[in-house]
Every structure is written in structure tokens, then in C-alpha cells.
N, C-alpha and C positions, 0 to 999 in steps of 0.2 A: 471823334478820334479819327485821324487820317493815318493810314498805314501805307507809307510810300515804299516803292521797290528800291530806289537808289538814294533817297534822302532820309534823314532822321524822322522818326514818327513824331507826329504833333497832335496835341489836343487843342481844339479851338472852341472858345466860348464866345458866342455872339450875343450882344446886348443891343436889341433893336431900338431905334427911336420910335416916336409915336406912329409914323406911317408904316413901319415894318420893313421898308426896303433899304434903309440905311441904319448905321449905328456904329458901335465900337466892337472890335474883336480883340480878344486876348489869345495869343498863340503861345502855347507852352511846348517847347521841344523836350520830349521826354528823356532823351539820352543825356542832355547837358543841364536840364533844369532851367534853361534860358527862357525868359518870358518877354514877349514883345506885345505892344499895344498898337493897334492901327484902326483907322476908319475903314468901313466897308460899305459897298453898295451892291444890292442884288438887282439884276436886270437882265435883259437880253444880252448874250455874249456876242461880240463881233465875230463874223465868220472867220474860221481858221484860214490863215494865209496859205497860199500855195508855195511849196518849196521850189526853188530854182534848180534846174538841172545844170550841174557844174561838171559834167563828164569831161575828162581830160585836163581840168584845171588843177594846178598845184598851189596850195596855200602854204607859205613858209612863215612860221611864227618864230621870231627871235626873242627869247625870254631873257637872255643875258643882259639886256638893256635895263632891266627893272631894278638893278642895284640891291637886290635881295640875296646876293650870294647864291644864286640858283645853281642847282646841280644839273639842270637841263640847259644846254646852250640854245638849241633850237629844235623845233618839230616841223617836219615837212609832211603834209597830207596831200596825197594825190587822189582825186575823186575819179574812180574808174567807171562809174555809171551814175544814174540819177539818185541812187540811194546808198551806195557803198564806196569804199576806197581802201587805200593802203597808207601806212605811216612809217616814218623813220624818225627816231629820236637821237639827236647828237648831244654828246656831253662836252663840257669845256675841255680843251686840250690838256690842261693841267691835271685832269683826273686820269688820263691815259686809258680810257675805256672805249671799246668798240661801240658803234651805234647799235641801237635796238630797232627791230622792225616788227610790224604786225598789221592787223586788219582793222578797218573801220566797218563794222557790220551795219551801221546806220548813221546817216547824217541828214540834216535839213539846213537849207540856206535861204534866208528871207531878206528881202529888201524892205527896210523899215523907213525909207525916206532919207533921214539925216544920217543913217548908219545901216550897216548890214549885220545880221545876226546869223551865226553859224553854230548849230548844235551838233556836237560830235560825240558819238558813242564809240569807245575804243574796246578792243578785245581784252586788254589787261592794263592799259593806262587809265588814269582817272578821266572820267567823262568831263567835257568842258562845253561851256557856252562862250563863244568868242564874239565880241562886239567890235566891228571894224569901222573905223572912221578914216576916210580916204583923204590923203594929202595930194596924191596924184591919181591918175587913172588905174594904177596897179600897185600902190603902196600907201602906207599910212601908219597910224597907231591903233593898237588893239587893247582892249581890256578883256582878260580871260578870267572867267569864273569857273573854278573847279567845283563841280556840283557835289561830288561825294565828300570833299574836304571843306566845302563852304569857304574857299579862299579866293581872293582876287589878286591878280598879277597884271602888271602893265607890260606891254610888249610892243614891238613893231612888226609889221607884216609886209610881205611882198606876194603878189599873185603872178604866177607864171602860166603861160598858155591861156590867156583869158578868152 
């Protein structure tokens, strides 16, 4: 049984193959009753990557391009030091709402080779993992995974002050 802080709790049943280091895993998410089956391998973990310091960089995520009738137009995250930052959330003009602002108490930014991964913890927005695929040196497409809602959204991004 795995009791997560920010994800639904899961019960995992491992059925090892003859060697014991590989096998099948059944993962049951307790809140929804959803069951997944996957292969697993037990071995030495790769070393944890080092987060990049993005102090002064602003990441602009445009969610309105996803054609999902988003109530969020865009989110701008400015990284104020190597671990924290500030955010502004803008709504579509048709909603007539003022932007929201808040803090990013924690982030990690990793270069994964073909893409970059940005894990963002917000003070009261849904936490997200953002996967950036560059088309130019400062822009491209993004896939956003909202961790607490287990939802995927397509977006575009721009990096300011790289």
C-alpha cells in the first residue's frame, strides 16, 4: 500500500517472474477503483538528476490553444531563485476576471535530452509537471500533467529572460 501526499493512494501487487527482479504489477487506485497492469523491473535506480537553476527566467504557458474550452488562458511563472518563484494566472477576456497571483514554493527543472521537464508546486493552484519540446531556442509545445487531477493538457510555451 502506497500512501501518497499529493496523489491518490494505491495498492500494488507484484507478481515476480522466476528470477525475482522482473514481473507483472497490478496497481489499484483506491479512490477510483481503477486497476492498471504493467511490467516492472527491480534494480539499481539511476542517480537523481540535478535541477537546473532558472533564476530570473519566466515560463509562459498558453493553455487556450488546447481547444478544451479552458477557463485558464495562460499561466506565467517567474523563477525568483533556484527553488522558488511567483505565478500569475490569466483568464480568457470573455470571462471578465482579474488575474490571480501566488507563490511557487518549490520547482525542479530537468534537461531530459529530447525535452525538458519542469515540476511546479503551487501554493493553491494544481501542481503540474510540464514537458517542454522546443521548436525554437525559446518556444515550443508543452504537455502539462496536472498531478492532483491526473489530467493532461496541450499548450504552447515561451521562455523569457533565458
